[in-house]
N, C-alpha and C positions, 0 to 999 in steps of 0.2 A: 252644181258643185262637183268637183273632181275628187273621187274617192278611190283609194287603192285597197285591194283585198288579197292578202297573201295566205295561202293555205286553203285548198278546196277539197278537204277531206269530208268525212261523214257529217260533220257539223258545219264546216266552213262553206261547203258548196250550197246547201239550202239557204244559209244566211246571205251569201253573196247573191243568190238568185232573187231574194226579197229586195235587196238594194238595187239590183238591176231593174226589177219590175217597178220599183218606186221612182225611176226616172233619173237616178244619178249617173254621171259620166263615170263609168266603172272601169278601172284598170286592174287586171288580175294576173297572178303568178302562182304557179304550182309545178312540181316536178312530174305530175301525172298528165300526159298529153290529152287523154280523153276528158279529164275534168276541165282543162283549159278550153278544149274544143267545144264542149257543151256551152260554157259561158260565152264564148265568142259567137256561137250560133244564136244566143239570145241578145247579142249587141255589145257585149263587153270587148275591151281591147286588151289583148295579151301582151305581156312584157316578159323579156328574157330573164330578168333578175329583179330583186327587191330594190336595187339602186335606181333602176329606170322608173319604178313606181314612185319612189320618194322624190324624184326630180319634178314630178307633175302634180301629185295628189295633195290636196289641202288636208284631208283626213286619211290615215292609213290604218286599215284593220288587219290584224293577224290572228289566225286560228291554227295553231301548230301543235304537233303531237307531244313534244317534250321540251325540257329546258335546253338541251344541247342544240336542237334544231332552231329554237327561238333565238338563242344567242348567236348562232351562225347567220341566220337571216338578218339579225339586227346589226351585228358588229363585224361580221366576216367580210371577206373581199366581195365587192359588189353588194354589200349589205345596205340596209336602210340608212344607217348613220353616215355612210360614206357620201351621200348626196342630200341628206335631209335639210330642209330649209327652215330658217327661223319662223316661228308661228304655226308650224305643222303640228297636228295632233295625232299621236299614235294611240290607238285603242287595241289593247291585246286581250283577246278572248281565250287565249291558251290557259291551261292549268299548270302552273309551275310553282317552284319554291318561293315563298314570300320574300325572302332576302334577295333572291336573284332578281325578282321583279322590281324591288326598290333600287337595286344597283343599276338596272337598265334604265329606270326612270331618271336617275341622276345623270347617266350618260346622255340621255335625250335632252335633258334640261341644259347640259353644257353646250348643246347645239342651238340654244335659244328656242327650242321646241318644248312640247309637253306630252305627257303620257298618262293614260289610265289603264290600270289592270282591271279587266271586266270579265272574269270567268263566268260561265253560264251553267244553268241547270235546266233540264227539261227534255233532253234527248233530241234525236233527230226529228221526231214529230213536232216538238216545240220549236225547233229551228225552222222547219218548213212552214209552220203556222204563225210565226211571229209571237209565240206564247212563252218564250223563255223567261226564266228568272235570271236577272243579270246583277251580279254582286260587284260594285264598283269601288275601287280604291283610287284616290287622287284628289285633286283640288276641286272645290265646288264650281269654280268658274270654268274649268275644263269639262266637267260634267254637263254644264249648261250648253257648251258648244257641241258636245257629243250627242245631245238628245235628238238631234235631227236624224242621226243614225240609229241610236238605241231604240227609239220608239217604233222603228220598223221591225225590230227583232224581238223585243221583249214585252211581256205583259206586265211584269213587275220589275222595276229598276230600283235597286236599293243602294244608296250611298253609305258604305259601311265604315269609311274612314280614309286615312291617308294612303299613299302608294304602298302596295303590298297587302293592305288589309282586305282587299277583294280576294286575293289569293288565299289569305288565311281563312276567310269565311268559307270559300269553296273547299278547302282542305278539311275543315270541320264537318261540313255538310256531307262530303263524300266518304269520310270516315264512317259516319253514322249510316249512310246508305249501304256500304259494304258489310257492316256488322249486321244490319237489319235483313239484308238479302240472304246472307248465310243462315241467319236464325229462322227466317221464313221457310227456306228450303228444308231445313232440319225438321221444323215443326210439321210441315205438310207431309213429309215422308213418314214421320211417326204416326200421324193421323191416318194415313192411308194403310199403313201396316196394321193398325188397330181396327181397320174395316170401315172407316168413315168415308162417306161420299165426298169427293174433292169440292164439288160445288157447294154442298151444305157447309163444309168447313169454311170456305171463303165467305159465304153469306153470314155465317155466325160470327166469325172473328172480326169481319169488317165492321160489325156493330158492337164489338166488345173491346175489352182493354188490351187485347193483343194486336190490334189493328196497326198497320204501318203502310207507308207509301210503297215500300218494296213488295208487300203482299198484294195490295189492291191493284197496283199497276202491272205487276209481272205475272201473277198466278193465272188469270183468266186469258190473258193475251198470248203468253209464251208457254207457261208450264203445262197447263191443262191440255192444250192441243199438241204439245210436243214440238212446237215450232220456235226455234231459237235464233232466227235471223236477227242480227243485232239492232236493238234500239240503242244500247250502251254496252260496248264490248267488254269482255272479261279482261283483256289486255289493258284497256284504259282504266278500269276499276282497280286493277292491280297497281297500276302506276300511281293512282291517287292515294291508295292505301300506303304505298311506299313513301310518298311525300309526307303523309301524316306521321308515319312511324319514324322517319328520319328527323322530322321537326321535333317530335317528342323526345327522341334520344338527345338531341342537342340541348333541350331545355330540361332534361332529367325529369320528364313527366312519364309515369308508367301507363302503358296502353295494353293491358293484357288481352282485352277483347279485340282491339285493333290488330295486334300481332297475330292472334289466332285467325281472324278473318283474312288477313294477308296470306297466311299459310294455306287456307282453303282455296283461295283464288290462285295461288301458286300451283297447287295440285291440279286445278282445272286447266291451267296453261300447259302443264306437263302432259295432260291428256288431250292436247290439241283442241281445247275449247276456247282458245284466246280470241278468236274472231266472233265467237257466238255471244249472244246477250248474257248479261250477268246472271240472269235467272237459270242459265244452263248449269250452275253449280249444283242444282238439285240432282243432276245425274250422278254426282259423287255419292250422295246419300241413297239414291235409288239403287245404285250398284251394290252398296254395302248391305242395304236392307232387303235386296232382291224383290223389289216391288217397283211400280210405276205410279206417279201422281198424274193421272190423265182422266179426262172425261171423254165421252162419246162425242164425235164431231156432228 
């Protein structure tokens, strides 16, 4: 099967590698030459623009940083829609506004093709190991067609509703992740200032009512050793919180904790932590409390 993959960033590249290793005829495009070069070395075929991919691929995958880039890739000059053939399936793994995803799905359908919005959770490790959770919006028959791709990438594939609902589900999930990460960083810093051993704190909370994914996934791997190379970058978490806050404003839904979490991640970005893992927000609390939440290596 001929498959296109557009967007070879932190998430897209390991996902594309899994498809290449699974034996698909893979066409790739990205603005980063080194990312494209790596995929070509594994057997992929590079294309100069999304239109060239849409000419050949039966299924097109996209994993892009934001809404503006997605729409340019899809609808711009030499975009996917300019050459998309009837019967083609677009699977978009990006995280964007639900209403925009629905609008793109309508434009795709006007070409006689179909689209699934399929944002993912699980970070770069999940992408590399094929262990992502994939939240799918779109028609059930299109999901059936997409399973040949999705089963290579995800451990849990959930059909959450019509086009745009995958994006809505990801928005809600990452709103909670951002809030929980800020709360975990705050609590660990207080505990350390009170003299608690970080490892004992984690072991205790992980078995108690304060447990969360943000705490268990981020404390031991990132915070305790003080190594914040991204699993999920602050910039991306900030973007996802912004999507949630904007959606809430449009629907007149108050998000007091979501707004506060966004501000915390905005401060982190202002302190040049944007490319570090979301757990690096603990540095803000450490600085204020004049302490470090670390264990001996």
